[in-house]
C-alpha positions as CSV (number, residue, x, y, z in Angstrom):
1,X,25.3,128.0,-65.8
2,X,29.0,127.9,-65.0
3,X,29.0,126.4,-61.4
4,X,30.7,123.2,-60.4
5,X,29.1,119.8,-60.9
6,X,29.3,116.7,-58.8
7,X,30.5,113.9,-61.0
8,X,30.3,110.3,-59.7
9,X,32.1,107.6,-61.8
10,X,32.2,104.1,-60.0
11,X,34.3,102.7,-62.9
12,X,37.0,105.4,-63.1
13,X,39.6,102.8,-62.0
14,X,39.1,100.7,-65.1
15,X,41.1,101.3,-68.2
16,X,39.5,101.6,-71.6
17,X,36.1,102.8,-72.6
18,X,34.9,106.4,-73.1
19,X,33.7,107.0,-69.6
20,X,37.0,108.4,-68.4
21,X,37.3,110.8,-71.3
22,X,33.8,112.1,-70.7
23,X,34.4,112.4,-67.0
24,X,37.6,114.5,-67.6
25,X,35.9,116.6,-70.3
26,X,33.0,117.5,-68.0
27,X,35.3,118.4,-65.2
28,X,37.2,120.6,-67.5
29,X,34.0,122.4,-68.7
30,X,33.1,123.2,-65.1
31,X,36.2,124.1,-63.1
32,X,36.1,123.3,-59.4
33,X,33.7,120.3,-59.9
34,X,33.8,117.5,-57.3
35,X,34.7,114.2,-58.8
36,X,33.8,111.2,-56.7
37,X,35.5,107.9,-57.6
38,X,34.6,105.3,-55.0
39,X,37.2,102.8,-56.2
40,X,39.9,105.3,-57.2
41,X,40.9,106.4,-60.7
42,X,43.2,105.0,-63.3
43,X,46.4,106.9,-63.6
44,X,45.5,108.6,-66.8
45,X,42.2,109.7,-65.6
46,X,43.5,110.9,-62.3
47,X,46.2,113.0,-64.1
48,X,43.6,114.5,-66.4
49,X,41.3,115.3,-63.5
50,X,44.1,117.0,-61.6
51,X,44.9,119.1,-64.6
52,X,41.3,120.4,-64.7
53,X,41.5,121.6,-61.2
54,X,38.7,119.3,-60.0
55,X,38.4,118.2,-56.3
56,X,38.9,114.5,-56.4
57,X,37.3,112.4,-53.6
58,X,38.6,108.9,-53.4
59,X,37.3,108.1,-49.9
60,X,33.8,108.5,-48.4
61,X,33.1,111.5,-46.4
62,X,31.3,110.8,-43.1
63,X,30.6,107.7,-41.2
64,X,27.4,106.7,-43.0
65,X,29.0,107.0,-46.3
66,X,31.9,104.8,-45.1
67,X,29.5,102.2,-43.7
68,X,27.6,102.1,-47.1
69,X,30.8,101.6,-49.0
70,X,32.0,98.9,-46.6
71,X,28.7,97.1,-47.1
72,X,29.0,97.4,-50.7
73,X,32.4,95.8,-50.8
74,X,31.3,93.0,-48.6
75,X,28.4,92.3,-50.9
76,X,30.8,92.4,-53.9
77,X,33.0,89.8,-52.2
78,X,30.0,87.6,-51.5
79,X,28.8,88.0,-55.2
80,X,32.2,87.0,-56.6
81,X,32.4,83.9,-54.4
82,X,28.9,83.0,-55.4
83,X,29.7,83.3,-59.1
84,X,32.6,80.9,-58.7
85,X,30.4,78.4,-56.6
86,X,27.2,78.5,-58.7
87,X,28.6,78.9,-62.2
88,X,28.0,75.3,-63.2
89,X,24.8,74.8,-65.2
90,X,24.1,71.9,-62.9
91,X,22.9,74.4,-60.3
92,X,19.3,75.7,-60.5
93,X,18.9,78.9,-62.5
94,X,17.8,80.8,-59.4
95,X,21.1,80.0,-57.6
96,X,23.1,80.9,-60.7
97,X,21.5,84.3,-60.9
98,X,21.7,85.1,-57.1
99,X,25.3,86.4,-57.2
100,X,24.4,88.8,-59.9
101,X,21.4,90.1,-57.9
102,X,23.8,90.7,-55.0
103,X,26.0,92.6,-57.5
104,X,23.1,94.9,-58.2
105,X,22.7,95.6,-54.4
106,X,26.4,96.2,-54.2
107,X,26.3,98.8,-56.9
108,X,23.3,100.6,-55.3
109,X,25.2,100.8,-52.0
110,X,28.3,102.2,-53.8
111,X,26.1,104.9,-55.4
112,X,24.4,105.7,-52.1
113,X,27.9,106.2,-50.4
114,X,29.0,108.5,-53.1
115,X,25.8,110.5,-52.9
116,X,26.3,110.8,-49.1
117,X,29.8,112.1,-49.8
118,X,28.5,114.6,-52.4
119,X,25.9,115.8,-49.9
120,X,28.6,116.5,-47.4
121,X,31.3,118.0,-49.7
122,X,29.3,119.9,-52.3
123,X,25.7,120.6,-51.1
124,X,25.3,123.5,-53.5
125,X,26.5,122.0,-56.8
126,X,24.8,122.8,-60.0
127,X,24.1,119.2,-60.7
128,X,24.8,115.8,-59.2
129,X,25.3,113.1,-61.8
130,X,26.2,109.3,-61.7
131,X,27.9,108.9,-65.0
132,X,27.8,105.1,-65.0
133,X,24.9,104.1,-63.0
134,X,23.5,100.7,-62.1
135,X,20.5,99.4,-64.0
136,X,18.4,98.7,-60.9
137,X,17.4,100.1,-57.6
138,X,17.4,103.7,-58.7
139,X,15.1,104.8,-55.8
140,X,17.1,102.9,-53.3
141,X,20.3,104.8,-54.2
142,X,18.5,108.1,-53.8
143,X,16.9,107.3,-50.5
144,X,20.0,105.8,-48.9
145,X,22.2,108.6,-50.4
146,X,19.7,111.2,-49.4
147,X,20.3,113.3,-52.4
148,X,18.4,113.8,-55.8
149,X,20.5,113.1,-58.7
150,X,20.7,112.3,-62.4
151,X,22.0,108.9,-63.5
152,X,23.3,107.8,-66.9
153,X,22.0,104.1,-67.4
154,X,23.9,102.7,-70.3
155,X,22.5,99.3,-70.7
156,X,20.6,96.4,-69.0
157,X,23.1,93.7,-68.2
158,X,21.3,92.1,-65.3
159,X,17.5,92.1,-64.9
160,X,16.0,92.1,-61.4
161,X,14.8,88.9,-59.8
162,X,11.9,88.8,-57.2
163,X,14.0,89.9,-54.2
164,X,15.6,92.9,-55.9
165,X,12.2,93.9,-57.3
166,X,10.8,93.9,-53.8
167,X,13.6,96.1,-52.6
168,X,12.9,98.4,-55.6
169,X,9.2,98.6,-54.7
170,X,10.0,99.4,-51.1
171,X,12.2,102.3,-52.3
172,X,9.9,103.4,-55.1
173,X,9.3,106.9,-53.5
174,X,13.0,107.5,-54.1
175,X,12.5,107.3,-57.8
176,X,10.8,110.8,-57.5
177,X,14.3,112.1,-56.7
178,X,15.9,110.7,-59.8
179,X,16.0,111.3,-63.6
180,X,17.5,108.5,-65.6
181,X,19.5,109.5,-68.7
182,X,19.4,106.9,-71.4
183,X,22.0,107.2,-74.2
184,X,19.6,106.0,-76.9
185,X,15.7,105.7,-77.4
186,X,16.2,101.9,-77.7
187,X,17.7,101.7,-74.2
188,X,14.8,103.9,-72.8
189,X,12.3,101.6,-74.3
190,X,14.0,98.6,-72.8
191,X,13.7,100.1,-69.3
192,X,10.3,101.6,-69.7
193,X,8.2,98.6,-68.6
194,X,10.4,97.7,-65.6
195,X,10.5,101.3,-64.3
196,X,7.3,103.1,-65.4
197,X,7.5,105.6,-62.6
198,X,11.0,106.7,-63.3
199,X,11.4,110.0,-65.0
200,X,13.8,109.9,-68.0
201,X,15.5,111.6,-70.9
202,X,17.3,110.4,-73.9
203,X,20.8,111.9,-74.1
204,X,24.1,110.7,-75.8
205,X,26.7,110.1,-73.2
206,X,29.9,110.7,-75.2
207,X,31.0,114.3,-75.6
208,X,32.9,115.9,-78.4
209,X,36.2,117.3,-77.3
210,X,36.9,118.8,-80.8
211,X,40.3,117.1,-81.0
212,X,40.1,115.6,-84.5
213,X,43.0,113.8,-85.8
214,X,45.6,115.9,-87.7
215,X,47.3,115.1,-91.0
216,X,50.6,114.7,-89.0
217,X,48.9,112.0,-86.7
218,X,47.5,110.2,-89.7
219,X,51.0,110.0,-91.3
220,X,52.5,109.0,-87.9
221,X,49.9,106.2,-87.4
222,X,50.5,104.7,-90.8
223,X,54.3,104.8,-90.2
224,X,54.0,103.3,-86.7
225,X,52.3,100.2,-88.1
226,X,54.4,100.2,-91.3
227,X,51.3,100.5,-93.5
228,X,52.3,101.9,-97.0
229,X,50.4,104.8,-98.5
230,X,47.6,103.5,-100.8
231,X,47.1,100.3,-99.0
232,X,43.7,100.0,-97.1
233,X,43.6,99.7,-93.4
234,X,40.8,99.0,-91.0
235,X,40.8,99.3,-87.2
236,X,38.9,97.0,-84.8
237,X,38.9,98.7,-81.4
238,X,37.6,97.5,-78.0
239,X,37.1,94.2,-76.1
240,X,35.3,91.3,-77.7
241,X,32.2,91.2,-75.6
242,X,29.2,88.9,-76.3
243,X,27.1,91.7,-77.9
244,X,29.9,92.3,-80.5
245,X,29.7,90.0,-83.5
246,X,33.3,88.9,-84.0
247,X,32.1,85.8,-85.7
248,X,30.8,87.8,-88.7
249,X,34.2,89.4,-89.0
250,X,36.0,86.1,-88.8
251,X,33.9,84.7,-91.7
252,X,34.1,87.9,-93.7
253,X,37.9,88.2,-93.5
254,X,38.2,84.6,-94.8
255,X,36.3,85.6,-98.0
256,X,38.5,88.6,-98.8
257,X,39.9,88.6,-102.3
258,X,42.1,91.6,-101.9
259,X,44.7,92.6,-99.3
260,X,43.7,94.5,-96.2
261,X,45.6,95.7,-93.1
262,X,43.7,95.1,-89.9
263,X,44.7,97.0,-86.7
264,X,43.3,95.4,-83.6
265,X,43.4,96.7,-80.0
266,X,41.3,95.9,-77.0
267,X,40.7,93.5,-74.1
268,X,39.5,90.7,-73.9
269,X,40.4,89.2,-77.3
270,X,40.3,85.7,-78.5
271,X,43.8,84.4,-79.4
272,X,42.6,81.5,-81.4
273,X,40.7,83.8,-83.6
274,X,43.6,86.1,-84.0
275,X,45.8,83.2,-84.9
276,X,43.4,82.3,-87.8
277,X,43.5,86.0,-89.0
278,X,47.3,85.9,-89.1
279,X,47.2,83.0,-91.4
280,X,44.7,84.5,-93.8
281,X,46.4,85.3,-97.2
282,X,44.8,88.7,-97.7
283,X,44.9,90.0,-94.1
284,X,47.9,91.9,-92.7
285,X,47.2,91.8,-88.9
286,X,48.7,94.5,-86.6
287,X,48.1,94.0,-82.8
288,X,48.2,96.5,-79.9
289,X,47.6,94.7,-76.6
290,X,44.9,96.5,-74.6
291,X,43.7,98.4,-72.7
292,X,45.6,101.4,-74.2
293,X,46.1,105.0,-73.3
294,X,44.3,107.8,-75.1
295,X,47.6,108.6,-77.1
296,X,47.9,105.0,-78.3
297,X,44.2,104.9,-79.2
298,X,44.5,108.0,-81.3
299,X,47.5,106.3,-83.1
300,X,45.4,103.2,-83.9
301,X,42.6,105.3,-85.3
302,X,45.0,107.5,-87.2
303,X,46.4,104.5,-89.0
304,X,43.0,103.4,-90.3
305,X,41.0,104.3,-93.4
306,X,37.9,103.2,-91.5
307,X,36.8,102.0,-88.1
308,X,34.8,98.7,-88.1
309,X,31.9,98.3,-85.7
310,X,30.0,95.1,-85.6
311,X,27.2,94.2,-83.2
312,X,24.5,91.5,-82.9
313,X,21.0,92.5,-84.3
314,X,19.0,94.3,-81.7
315,X,21.8,95.8,-79.7
316,X,20.6,99.4,-79.2
317,X,23.0,101.0,-76.7
318,X,25.2,103.8,-77.6
319,X,28.5,102.8,-79.4
320,X,31.5,104.5,-77.9
321,X,33.4,103.3,-81.0
322,X,31.0,105.1,-83.4
323,X,31.3,108.2,-81.2
324,X,35.1,107.9,-81.2
325,X,35.3,107.8,-84.9
326,X,32.9,110.7,-85.4
327,X,34.9,113.0,-83.0
328,X,38.2,112.0,-84.4
329,X,37.1,112.2,-88.1
330,X,37.5,108.6,-89.1
331,X,35.1,106.9,-91.6
332,X,32.9,104.1,-90.4
333,X,31.8,100.6,-91.4
334,X,28.9,99.6,-89.2
335,X,26.6,96.7,-88.9
336,X,22.9,97.3,-89.3
337,X,22.2,96.1,-85.8
338,X,20.3,99.4,-84.7
339,X,17.7,100.8,-87.1
340,X,18.0,104.3,-85.7
341,X,21.8,104.4,-86.1
342,X,21.6,102.9,-89.6
343,X,19.1,105.6,-90.6
344,X,21.5,108.3,-89.5
345,X,24.4,106.8,-91.4
346,X,22.4,105.9,-94.5
347,X,23.7,107.7,-97.6
348,X,26.6,109.4,-95.8
349,X,29.9,109.6,-97.9
350,X,31.8,108.8,-94.7
351,X,30.0,105.7,-93.7
352,X,28.9,102.3,-95.0
353,X,26.5,99.8,-93.4
354,X,26.0,96.2,-93.9
355,X,23.4,93.6,-92.8
356,X,24.1,92.5,-89.3
357,X,25.2,88.9,-89.1
358,X,26.0,88.6,-92.9
359,X,29.6,87.9,-93.6
360,X,29.1,88.2,-97.3
361,X,27.8,91.7,-96.9
362,X,30.7,92.7,-94.8
363,X,33.2,91.3,-97.2
364,X,31.6,93.3,-100.1
365,X,31.8,96.5,-98.0
366,X,35.4,95.9,-97.2
367,X,36.1,95.3,-100.9
368,X,34.5,98.7,-101.6
369,X,36.7,100.3,-99.0
370,X,39.8,98.8,-100.4
371,X,39.0,100.0,-104.0
372,X,37.6,103.5,-103.0
373,X,38.4,105.1,-99.6
374,X,35.5,106.8,-97.9
375,X,35.4,110.5,-97.2
376,X,36.4,111.8,-93.7
377,X,33.5,112.8,-91.5
378,X,33.4,116.6,-91.1
379,X,33.3,118.5,-87.8
380,X,29.5,118.6,-88.0
381,X,29.2,114.8,-87.8
382,X,29.3,114.4,-84.0
383,X,26.3,116.7,-83.7
384,X,24.5,114.7,-86.3
385,X,25.0,111.6,-84.0
386,X,23.7,113.4,-81.0
387,X,27.1,114.2,-79.5
388,X,27.4,117.6,-77.8
389,X,30.5,119.5,-76.5
390,X,31.4,119.1,-72.8
391,X,30.1,122.6,-72.2
392,X,26.8,121.9,-73.9
393,X,26.5,118.6,-71.9
394,X,27.2,120.4,-68.6
395,X,24.6,123.0,-69.4
396,X,22.1,120.2,-70.1
397,X,22.9,118.5,-66.9
398,X,22.4,121.6,-65.0
399,X,19.0,122.4,-66.5
400,X,17.8,118.9,-66.0
401,X,18.9,118.8,-62.4
402,X,17.2,122.1,-61.8
403,X,14.0,120.8,-63.1
404,X,14.4,117.8,-60.8
405,X,14.8,120.1,-57.8
406,X,11.8,122.1,-58.8
407,X,9.6,119.0,-59.2
408,X,11.0,117.7,-55.8
409,X,10.0,121.0,-54.0
410,X,6.4,120.7,-55.3
411,X,6.0,117.2,-54.0
């Protein structure tokens, strides 16, 4: 199992997140892979892909692929216009949701275009994988794209309304040509009721590149932010999205009784909250405007004694931040939002958990970190959290795609 893959990443043009790192790592694991980026690739990702020797497709191949992509872009324009027009709560809920339903159709059309391109440019690939797939219209993408494939579905942002459900039912036979890959069991359970006929596997998305932080990087990170040796530092990485509980951090920092350095990077952030943190007597705030390159991200993690991850109760999708800390060798402080993740971290000398939504519990944990630094996660920790190397992930994708092909030939 050493042949090239087809890797489709609709969001390769966006900075931040771990989708680009995974994309490049998989392409490196399988030289000669075809990487399809319908909206282009950010500079860092494009450079990394060229260094792997991957074939990079930024345009659709063939008239039908081009037509599907054009239709997708038109739908996206209509969706954005609708979101501006119908965002007021005075509009009926159905109209407020309509633009987001059009977005689901647009994403499916993008995927279909990329699959058509893959069918033309790499008909004999070991596996065809959409790395950041839409949460809906799985069968429609396969039918319109005329290609079986695997699809990583990370979370459910938008549920289907009646019209999109009808489109899904009309394309249900296409679901036989798809295997959905969910990063956690919680995400799989969330989708099971809506897509009972869709074959699926649970598989962590992030891959371990083995590039742990070195002692030199750690010294350099502390020096870059002027954090003296012996003073505790915590990093808070990533944009402040609704599922992240920034409020509990806000309240917990106000309760600190001992000094703590806090290194923050990401986008979007709340400037009003940051201003409050700057004024707190026991917080030394260090800001790195995001999104940032991989080199700067490593510097942020290198400066920290722990990485802080907080989410609202019930959020069960894979945390790229937890995976980042594990692969880099950075200790963790994590909210108990996901029982499965909490169980994996319980009792580990490199991780502390606290009750999700409880500022007092977080403050207590931060005090513990200030007084007694945690151990560094060992090289075995990524595997403990379900992360595999890029080569192992590529082999899994190849085996899973082969099973899909076998099942398809029997139908």
